[in-house]
C-alpha positions as a Markdown table, in Angstrom:
| # | Residue | x | y | z |
|---|---|---|---|---|
| 1 | Met | -144.8 | 11.1 | 8.5 |
| 2 | Thr | -146.4 | 11.8 | 5.2 |
| 3 | Gln | -147.2 | 15.0 | 3.6 |
| 4 | Asp | -150.3 | 15.8 | 1.1 |
| 5 | Ile | -149.3 | 16.5 | -2.4 |
| 6 | Gln | -148.6 | 20.0 | -3.0 |
| 7 | Pro | -151.0 | 21.8 | -5.4 |
| 8 | Glu | -149.8 | 23.7 | -8.3 |
| 9 | Pro | -150.1 | 27.4 | -7.9 |
| 10 | Val | -153.1 | 28.8 | -9.9 |
| 11 | Ile | -153.8 | 32.1 | -11.7 |
| 12 | Ala | -157.4 | 33.4 | -11.3 |
| 13 | Thr | -159.4 | 34.2 | -14.7 |
| 14 | Val | -162.1 | 36.8 | -15.1 |
| 15 | Gly | -164.4 | 34.0 | -14.9 |
| 16 | Asp | -163.3 | 33.0 | -11.5 |
| 17 | Ala | -163.3 | 36.4 | -10.2 |
| 18 | Gly | -165.9 | 37.5 | -7.2 |
| 19 | Gln | -166.5 | 33.8 | -5.8 |
| 20 | Arg | -165.0 | 32.7 | -2.3 |
| 21 | Thr | -161.4 | 32.0 | -2.3 |
| 22 | Asp | -161.9 | 29.1 | -0.4 |
| 23 | Arg | -164.5 | 27.6 | -2.8 |
| 24 | Phe | -162.4 | 28.6 | -5.9 |
| 25 | Met | -159.5 | 26.8 | -4.5 |
| 26 | Ala | -161.4 | 23.6 | -3.5 |
| 27 | Asp | -162.9 | 23.6 | -7.2 |
| 28 | Thr | -159.5 | 24.2 | -8.8 |
| 29 | Ile | -157.5 | 21.3 | -6.7 |
| 30 | Gly | -159.9 | 19.1 | -6.5 |
| 31 | Thr | -158.4 | 16.9 | -3.9 |
| 32 | Leu | -159.0 | 19.0 | -1.0 |
| 33 | Ser | -162.3 | 19.8 | 0.7 |
| 34 | Arg | -163.5 | 23.2 | 1.2 |
| 35 | Ser | -163.4 | 23.0 | 4.9 |
| 36 | Arg | -159.8 | 21.9 | 4.7 |
| 37 | Ile | -158.6 | 24.8 | 2.6 |
| 38 | Lys | -160.7 | 27.0 | 4.9 |
| 39 | Ala | -158.7 | 25.8 | 7.8 |
| 40 | Leu | -155.5 | 26.0 | 5.9 |
| 41 | Met | -156.2 | 29.4 | 5.1 |
| 42 | Glu | -157.0 | 30.6 | 8.5 |
| 43 | Ala | -153.7 | 29.1 | 9.6 |
| 44 | Gly | -151.7 | 31.1 | 7.0 |
| 45 | His | -150.9 | 28.6 | 4.3 |
| 46 | Leu | -152.5 | 30.2 | 1.2 |
| 47 | Leu | -150.6 | 33.0 | -0.6 |
| 48 | Arg | -152.1 | 35.6 | -2.9 |
| 49 | Asp | -149.3 | 37.1 | -5.0 |
| 50 | Gly | -146.9 | 35.9 | -2.6 |
| 51 | Val | -149.2 | 37.8 | 0.6 |
| 52 | Val | -150.6 | 35.5 | 3.1 |
| 53 | Leu | -154.5 | 35.5 | 2.6 |
| 54 | Arg | -156.5 | 34.4 | 5.6 |
| 55 | Asp | -159.9 | 35.1 | 4.9 |
| 56 | Pro | -161.9 | 32.1 | 3.1 |
| 57 | Ala | -164.7 | 34.5 | 2.0 |
| 58 | Asp | -162.3 | 37.2 | 0.2 |
| 59 | Pro | -163.4 | 37.2 | -3.2 |
| 60 | Val | -161.1 | 36.2 | -5.9 |
| 61 | Arg | -159.4 | 38.4 | -8.1 |
| 62 | Ala | -158.7 | 38.0 | -11.8 |
| 63 | Gly | -155.0 | 37.9 | -12.7 |
| 64 | Met | -154.0 | 37.0 | -8.9 |
| 65 | Arg | -151.6 | 34.2 | -8.5 |
| 66 | Tyr | -153.0 | 31.7 | -5.6 |
| 67 | Glu | -150.6 | 29.1 | -3.8 |
| 68 | Leu | -151.7 | 26.8 | -1.2 |
| 69 | Arg | -149.0 | 25.4 | 0.8 |
| 70 | Val | -150.0 | 22.2 | 2.6 |
| 71 | Pro | -148.0 | 21.6 | 5.8 |
| 72 | Ala | -146.6 | 17.9 | 6.7 |
| 73 | Ala | -149.0 | 16.1 | 8.3 |
| 74 | Ala | -148.8 | 16.2 | 12.1 |
| 75 | Pro | -148.3 | 12.7 | 14.3 |
| 76 | Ala | -151.4 | 11.1 | 15.1 |
| 77 | Thr | -150.3 | 11.6 | 18.9 |
| 78 | Pro | -147.9 | 14.3 | 20.5 |
| 79 | Gln | -144.5 | 13.6 | 20.8 |
| 80 | Gly | -142.5 | 14.3 | 24.2 |
| 81 | Gln | -139.9 | 17.2 | 24.0 |
| 82 | Asp | -137.3 | 18.3 | 26.5 |
| 83 | Ile | -138.9 | 21.8 | 27.4 |
| 84 | Ala | -138.5 | 23.1 | 31.0 |
| 85 | Leu | -141.2 | 23.1 | 33.3 |
| 86 | Asp | -141.4 | 24.9 | 36.7 |
| 87 | Val | -143.0 | 22.1 | 38.8 |
| 88 | Leu | -144.5 | 23.0 | 42.2 |
| 89 | Phe | -145.7 | 19.6 | 43.1 |
| 90 | Glu | -145.6 | 16.1 | 41.8 |
| 91 | Asp | -146.4 | 12.5 | 42.7 |
| 92 | Arg | -147.5 | 9.2 | 41.3 |
| 93 | Asp | -151.1 | 10.6 | 40.3 |
| 94 | Leu | -150.4 | 14.4 | 39.4 |
| 95 | Ile | -148.2 | 17.2 | 38.5 |
| 96 | Val | -149.0 | 20.9 | 39.6 |
| 97 | Leu | -146.8 | 23.7 | 37.7 |
| 98 | Asp | -146.7 | 27.3 | 36.8 |
| 99 | Lys | -147.1 | 27.8 | 33.1 |
| 100 | Pro | -145.4 | 30.7 | 31.7 |
| 101 | Ala | -147.1 | 33.0 | 29.3 |
| 102 | Gly | -146.7 | 32.2 | 25.9 |
| 103 | Leu | -146.8 | 28.5 | 26.4 |
| 104 | Val | -149.8 | 26.8 | 24.5 |
| 105 | Val | -151.4 | 23.9 | 26.5 |
| 106 | His | -152.1 | 21.3 | 23.6 |
| 107 | Pro | -151.6 | 21.0 | 20.0 |
| 108 | Ala | -153.8 | 22.7 | 17.7 |
| 109 | Pro | -153.6 | 23.8 | 13.9 |
| 110 | Gly | -150.7 | 26.1 | 14.1 |
| 111 | Asn | -149.3 | 24.8 | 17.2 |
| 112 | Glu | -148.3 | 21.2 | 16.4 |
| 113 | Asp | -145.7 | 20.9 | 19.0 |
| 114 | Gly | -143.7 | 22.8 | 21.6 |
| 115 | Thr | -146.9 | 22.7 | 23.8 |
| 116 | Leu | -147.3 | 22.0 | 27.5 |
| 117 | Val | -148.5 | 18.6 | 26.3 |
| 118 | Asn | -145.1 | 17.7 | 24.8 |
| 119 | Ala | -143.4 | 19.2 | 28.0 |
| 120 | Leu | -145.5 | 16.7 | 30.1 |
| 121 | Leu | -144.8 | 13.6 | 27.8 |
| 122 | Gly | -141.1 | 14.5 | 27.8 |
| 123 | His | -141.2 | 15.1 | 31.6 |
| 124 | Cys | -143.3 | 12.1 | 32.4 |
| 125 | Gly | -142.2 | 9.6 | 30.0 |
| 126 | Asp | -144.8 | 7.1 | 28.2 |
| 127 | Ser | -146.8 | 6.5 | 31.4 |
| 128 | Leu | -148.6 | 9.6 | 30.7 |
| 129 | Thr | -149.6 | 8.4 | 26.7 |
| 130 | Gly | -153.3 | 8.2 | 26.6 |
| 131 | Ile | -154.2 | 9.4 | 30.0 |
| 132 | Gly | -157.8 | 11.0 | 29.3 |
| 133 | Gly | -157.3 | 11.0 | 25.3 |
| 134 | Glu | -154.3 | 10.7 | 22.9 |
| 135 | Arg | -154.2 | 14.2 | 21.7 |
| 136 | Arg | -154.6 | 15.9 | 25.3 |
| 137 | Pro | -153.0 | 13.6 | 27.6 |
| 138 | Gly | -153.3 | 14.6 | 31.1 |
| 139 | Ile | -155.2 | 17.9 | 30.4 |
| 140 | Val | -158.2 | 18.6 | 32.7 |
| 141 | His | -158.2 | 22.3 | 32.2 |
| 142 | Arg | -156.4 | 24.8 | 30.3 |
| 143 | Leu | -155.1 | 28.3 | 30.4 |
| 144 | Asp | -154.9 | 30.5 | 27.3 |
| 145 | Lys | -151.3 | 30.6 | 25.6 |
| 146 | Asp | -150.4 | 33.9 | 27.0 |
| 147 | Thr | -152.3 | 33.7 | 30.5 |
| 148 | Ser | -149.6 | 32.7 | 32.9 |
| 149 | Gly | -150.0 | 30.7 | 36.3 |
| 150 | Val | -150.9 | 27.4 | 38.3 |
| 151 | Met | -152.1 | 24.4 | 36.3 |
| 152 | Val | -152.5 | 20.8 | 37.3 |
| 153 | Ala | -152.4 | 17.8 | 35.2 |
| 154 | Ala | -153.2 | 14.1 | 35.8 |
| 155 | Lys | -150.9 | 11.5 | 35.3 |
| 156 | Thr | -153.2 | 8.6 | 36.2 |
| 157 | Glu | -156.7 | 7.7 | 35.0 |
| 158 | Leu | -157.8 | 7.8 | 38.5 |
| 159 | Ala | -156.6 | 11.5 | 38.8 |
| 160 | His | -158.1 | 12.4 | 35.4 |
| 161 | His | -161.2 | 11.1 | 36.3 |
| 162 | Ala | -161.3 | 12.8 | 39.5 |
| 163 | Leu | -159.9 | 16.1 | 38.6 |
| 164 | Ser | -162.2 | 16.3 | 35.5 |
| 165 | Ala | -165.2 | 15.7 | 37.5 |
| 166 | Ala | -164.1 | 18.4 | 40.4 |
| 167 | Phe | -163.6 | 20.9 | 37.5 |
| 168 | Ala | -167.0 | 20.3 | 36.1 |
| 169 | Ser | -168.8 | 20.5 | 39.2 |
| 170 | Arg | -166.8 | 23.4 | 40.1 |
| 171 | Asp | -165.4 | 22.2 | 43.4 |
| 172 | Ile | -161.9 | 23.5 | 42.6 |
| 173 | Glu | -160.7 | 26.9 | 44.1 |
| 174 | Arg | -159.3 | 29.2 | 41.4 |
| 175 | Ala | -158.1 | 32.9 | 41.8 |
| 176 | Tyr | -156.6 | 35.3 | 39.1 |
| 177 | Gln | -154.7 | 38.4 | 39.2 |
| 178 | Ala | -155.6 | 40.9 | 36.0 |
| 179 | Val | -154.8 | 44.5 | 35.1 |
| 180 | Cys | -157.9 | 46.0 | 33.5 |
| 181 | Trp | -158.8 | 49.5 | 32.1 |
| 182 | Gly | -160.7 | 51.8 | 34.1 |
| 183 | Val | -162.0 | 51.8 | 37.7 |
| 184 | Leu | -164.6 | 49.2 | 38.2 |
| 185 | Ala | -167.9 | 50.4 | 40.3 |
| 186 | Pro | -168.6 | 48.8 | 42.5 |
| 187 | Thr | -165.0 | 48.0 | 43.4 |
| 188 | Thr | -166.2 | 44.5 | 44.5 |
| 189 | Gly | -168.9 | 42.6 | 42.7 |
| 190 | Ser | -169.7 | 40.0 | 40.2 |
| 191 | Phe | -170.2 | 39.8 | 36.2 |
| 192 | Asp | -173.2 | 37.3 | 35.2 |
| 193 | Gly | -173.6 | 37.0 | 31.7 |
| 194 | Ala | -173.9 | 33.8 | 29.5 |
| 195 | Ile | -171.0 | 33.3 | 27.2 |
| 196 | Gly | -170.9 | 31.7 | 23.5 |
| 197 | Arg | -169.2 | 32.2 | 20.4 |
| 198 | Asp | -169.4 | 35.7 | 18.7 |
| 199 | Arg | -171.7 | 35.5 | 15.9 |
| 200 | Arg | -169.7 | 37.8 | 13.7 |
| 201 | Glu | -166.4 | 36.6 | 14.7 |
| 202 | Arg | -166.3 | 32.8 | 15.4 |
| 203 | Lys | -162.6 | 33.0 | 16.8 |
| 204 | Arg | -164.3 | 35.2 | 19.6 |
| 205 | Met | -166.3 | 34.7 | 22.6 |
| 206 | Ala | -169.0 | 37.0 | 23.5 |
| 207 | Val | -171.8 | 37.6 | 26.2 |
| 208 | Ile | -175.0 | 36.3 | 24.7 |
| 209 | Ser | -178.0 | 38.1 | 26.0 |
| 210 | Asn | -180.7 | 36.4 | 24.0 |
| 211 | Gly | -180.2 | 32.7 | 24.7 |
| 212 | Gly | -177.6 | 30.3 | 23.2 |
| 213 | Gly | -174.7 | 30.9 | 25.6 |
| 214 | Lys | -173.7 | 29.1 | 28.6 |
| 215 | His | -174.1 | 30.6 | 32.2 |
| 216 | Ala | -170.5 | 32.3 | 33.5 |
| 217 | Leu | -170.4 | 34.0 | 36.7 |
| 218 | Thr | -167.0 | 35.7 | 37.5 |
| 219 | His | -166.6 | 37.5 | 41.1 |
| 220 | Tyr | -164.0 | 40.3 | 41.4 |
| 221 | Arg | -162.4 | 42.7 | 43.9 |
| 222 | Thr | -160.2 | 45.8 | 42.9 |
| 223 | Leu | -156.8 | 45.3 | 44.8 |
| 224 | Asp | -155.4 | 48.8 | 43.5 |
| 225 | Thr | -156.3 | 51.5 | 41.3 |
| 226 | Phe | -153.8 | 53.9 | 39.0 |
| 227 | His | -154.5 | 57.4 | 38.3 |
| 228 | Gly | -158.4 | 56.9 | 37.8 |
| 229 | Ser | -157.5 | 54.8 | 34.7 |
| 230 | Leu | -156.3 | 51.4 | 35.3 |
| 231 | Ser | -157.2 | 48.6 | 38.0 |
| 232 | His | -155.3 | 45.7 | 39.5 |
| 233 | Val | -158.1 | 43.1 | 40.3 |
| 234 | Glu | -158.5 | 39.8 | 41.8 |
| 235 | Cys | -161.2 | 37.4 | 40.1 |
| 236 | Lys | -162.6 | 34.2 | 41.1 |
| 237 | Leu | -164.5 | 32.0 | 38.8 |
| 238 | Ala | -167.6 | 30.4 | 39.7 |
| 239 | Thr | -167.8 | 29.0 | 36.1 |
| 240 | Gly | -165.2 | 27.9 | 33.9 |
| 241 | Arg | -166.0 | 29.3 | 30.3 |
| 242 | Thr | -163.5 | 29.8 | 27.5 |
| 243 | His | -162.0 | 33.3 | 28.0 |
| 244 | Gln | -164.4 | 34.2 | 30.8 |
| 245 | Ile | -162.4 | 36.6 | 32.6 |
| 246 | Arg | -161.5 | 38.4 | 29.3 |
| 247 | Val | -165.1 | 38.4 | 28.0 |
| 248 | His | -166.9 | 39.5 | 30.9 |
| 249 | Phe | -164.4 | 42.4 | 31.9 |
| 250 | Ala | -164.4 | 43.6 | 28.0 |
| 251 | His | -168.2 | 43.4 | 27.8 |
| 252 | Ala | -168.3 | 45.7 | 30.9 |
| 253 | Gly | -165.9 | 48.2 | 29.4 |
| 254 | His | -163.0 | 47.4 | 31.4 |
| 255 | Ala | -160.9 | 44.9 | 28.6 |
| 256 | Leu | -157.7 | 43.6 | 30.4 |
| 257 | Val | -154.4 | 45.6 | 29.5 |
| 258 | Gly | -152.8 | 43.8 | 26.4 |
| 259 | Asp | -155.7 | 41.9 | 25.3 |
| 260 | Pro | -155.2 | 40.9 | 21.5 |
| 261 | Thr | -158.6 | 39.8 | 20.9 |
| 262 | Tyr | -160.8 | 41.7 | 23.4 |
| 263 | Leu | -159.2 | 45.1 | 23.4 |
| 264 | Arg | -159.8 | 46.6 | 19.9 |
| 265 | Arg | -158.9 | 50.2 | 20.3 |
| 266 | Ile | -157.0 | 52.7 | 22.6 |
| 267 | Pro | -159.2 | 53.2 | 25.7 |
| 268 | Ala | -160.4 | 56.4 | 26.7 |
| 269 | Ala | -158.9 | 55.7 | 30.2 |
| 270 | Ala | -155.5 | 55.9 | 28.5 |
| 271 | Arg | -155.8 | 59.6 | 28.6 |
| 272 | Gly | -155.7 | 59.8 | 32.3 |
| 273 | Leu | -152.2 | 58.2 | 32.4 |
| 274 | Pro | -148.8 | 59.9 | 32.6 |
| 275 | Ala | -146.9 | 59.5 | 29.3 |
| 276 | Asp | -144.6 | 56.8 | 30.4 |
| 277 | Ala | -147.3 | 54.8 | 32.1 |
| 278 | Arg | -149.7 | 55.2 | 29.1 |
| 279 | Ala | -147.0 | 54.0 | 26.7 |
| 280 | Thr | -146.0 | 51.0 | 29.0 |
| 281 | Ala | -149.8 | 49.9 | 29.4 |
| 282 | Leu | -150.6 | 50.2 | 25.7 |
| 283 | Asp | -147.3 | 48.3 | 24.7 |
| 284 | Phe | -148.0 | 45.4 | 27.1 |
| 285 | Pro | -147.8 | 42.5 | 24.4 |
| 286 | Arg | -150.2 | 39.9 | 26.1 |
| 287 | Gln | -153.3 | 39.7 | 28.2 |
| 288 | Ala | -152.6 | 41.0 | 31.6 |
| 289 | Leu | -154.0 | 37.8 | 33.5 |
| 290 | His | -152.3 | 35.3 | 36.0 |
| 291 | Ala | -153.7 | 32.4 | 37.5 |
| 292 | Ala | -152.5 | 32.9 | 41.0 |
| 293 | Arg | -154.1 | 30.5 | 43.2 |
| 294 | Leu | -155.4 | 26.5 | 42.6 |
| 295 | Gly | -156.7 | 24.8 | 45.4 |
| 296 | Phe | -158.4 | 20.9 | 45.2 |
| 297 | Val | -158.7 | 17.7 | 46.9 |
| 298 | His | -156.1 | 15.2 | 46.1 |
| 299 | Pro | -157.9 | 12.3 | 44.2 |
| 300 | Arg | -156.0 | 9.6 | 45.8 |
| 301 | Thr | -155.3 | 10.7 | 49.6 |
| 302 | Gly | -158.3 | 13.3 | 49.9 |
| 303 | Ala | -155.9 | 16.1 | 51.2 |
| 304 | His | -156.6 | 19.6 | 50.3 |
| 305 | Leu | -154.0 | 21.2 | 48.2 |
| 306 | Leu | -153.8 | 24.9 | 47.7 |
| 307 | Phe | -150.8 | 26.3 | 45.6 |
| 308 | Glu | -150.2 | 30.2 | 45.1 |
| 309 | Thr | -147.8 | 31.8 | 42.5 |
| 310 | Pro | -146.8 | 35.5 | 42.3 |
| 311 | Pro | -147.4 | 37.1 | 38.8 |
| 312 | Pro | -144.4 | 36.7 | 36.6 |
| 313 | His | -141.9 | 39.8 | 35.9 |
| 314 | Asp | -143.6 | 41.2 | 33.0 |
| 315 | Phe | -146.8 | 41.5 | 35.1 |
| 316 | Gln | -145.1 | 43.1 | 38.2 |
| 317 | Asp | -143.0 | 45.3 | 35.8 |
| 318 | Leu | -146.1 | 46.7 | 34.5 |
| 319 | Leu | -147.8 | 47.2 | 37.8 |
| 320 | Ala | -144.6 | 49.0 | 39.1 |
| 321 | Ala | -144.6 | 51.3 | 35.5 |
| 322 | Ile | -148.1 | 52.2 | 36.1 |
| 323 | Gly | -148.0 | 52.8 | 39.8 |
């Protein structure tokens, strides 16, 4: 494994002041593109006077010391790692597992290893390498890092092709459980709103009302409510867009408890909770979302398979605390 040459730290002058930091660093270093520096900054690899600076557009400040720390190059393909998996079913074609919250599905900047892909390669061995692609072998769908629940991965090209087609055509049964702020009205219904990149914050998704987004449809039903302030819901996806449930619920004014991306302020509904329940809900460290059910047709046998898992302990503890 090789590593890029580490650029020397630079002190900004009065003549440098005011320009974008990523452009300043690219012009100063000369060997890295602006897009590369932007990605490195967003991943937390630039220090300004010893403090991480993540905003590539931040104006340069005269007299400040800028230090870019280029990480070691990642392997061209993920490596197998000994990471425990909660396997629900496995045969020659596929593996079904209960993914814990906190586990990233595939390598990406900032998460080059310790992912589900690394765990699958360690579990399945070299037979999985390259199935469906070098960087994401076996992956036919994904869950967000902090979403728990049932996932299926392909172990053969036959399974990868068939499962990918099934997800693309929505010929998959998927149900999630979530805890959201407020009480939904009606208590059973659907959110139908196209989803695309947030035009102001590119790392977020948003409901796009004037074209440009992709059709997204989420069905929900309320399982329980708590103090008129929180709801335990089941969601079924008719489409599969990035962050779909999280975006639809937040757009409707019912952001998921603990959502670090779409819950930006203390909800007004929190005022209706007893003190202990309010503290538990506000301190929940991840989006309260669990992929509870996954059903599909086996690509080789044609048998219909259905897998269900209860929410993990932290989710159940949340329900108990707010009940």
